N, C-alpha and C positions, 0 to 999 in steps of 0.2 A: 206423792201420788195424787193427793187431793188437789194440789195446785194445777196439775195437768188436766184433771177432770173438770175443774172450774173453767180453765182456759178453753177446753174443747166445747163445753156447754155454751160459752160466750160466742165462740166462732160459729157454732150451728145456730145460735139465736140470731146472729147477724145475717147468716145465710137465709134463715126463715123470714126475716123482715124484708128481704129483697125479692121474695117470691111474688108472683103476679096475683095469686088469690090467697085468701085466708086459709082455705083448706090445704093448699099446697104448702103454705108456711107452717101450719101445724104438723102436717105429715113430715116435712123436712126436719123440723125441730125434734120430733119424737123418734123418727126412724134413723136419722143421721146423728142425733145428739144424745137424747136421753137413753134410749134402748142400748146402744153400744156401750155407753158409759156405765150403765148399771151392770151389764154383763162383765165388763173389765174389772169394775170395782168388786163384784162378787167373787170372781176367780182370783183376783189379787189378794183378797182377804181370807182365802180358805186356810192358809197356814195359821193365821191368828185365831180363827175359829177353832181349829184343831187343837192349838195350844190351850185355849180357854176350856174346851171340853175335857181335855186330859187333866188339866189342873183341877177342875170341878170333880172329876172322878177320883183323883188322888185325895182331895179334901174329904169327900164322902167316905172313902175307905178308911182314912185316918179317924174320922168321927165315929165310924162304926166300930173300929178297933178300940177306941177310947171308951165307948159306952159298953162294950162287951169284952172285958179282959179275959185273956186266955188262961184257963186253969192249967196247972202243971200236968204233964202227961202221967198217966198211971201205968203200972206194969201190966202187961197183958195176962189174962187168966190162963193158967196152964191146964192142960188136959189131965184127966185122971190117969190115963195110961201114957207113959212116955213113948214118943215115937222112936222107932228104930232106924238109925242111920245105916246105910249100907257100908259094910266093912270092905275097905280097899284091898285087903289081903285076900279076901275070899272071892273077889270078882275075877273070873277067868274068861269071861266073854269078851271077844274082840269084835267090835262092830265094823261095818264098812266105813272106811275113811279114818279109822282110829290109828294111832301111832303103833308101829310094830313093837314087839317086846324088846326090852333092853338087852343088848348082847353082852357078853362077858368081857368086852374090851375095857381096859383101864386107861390106855393111852389114846387120846383123841386124834393123834396123828396117824393111827394105823388104818 
């Protein structure tokens, strides 16, 4: 990609040299050559910048993990009173959208 950029800069430099005035030559060189080349090089290098940024983030995270080792997890503190789980046998409420009660059929083909 850099060889194409150098080639384009050369072409626009030759165009600028053939302009009638110095101001027109400078404007041609910068507006037709340098500015578009910088934009194309910036857009073309965005993937590489993204990879470098991601690599730096990963390295920083690894350095942070190496400097702060994780302690083993401790068991959570239990409450003084055990919580009561609802008993499935004692629940007789049937809410909207719940499955109907199981019928007495034993054969699934009935």
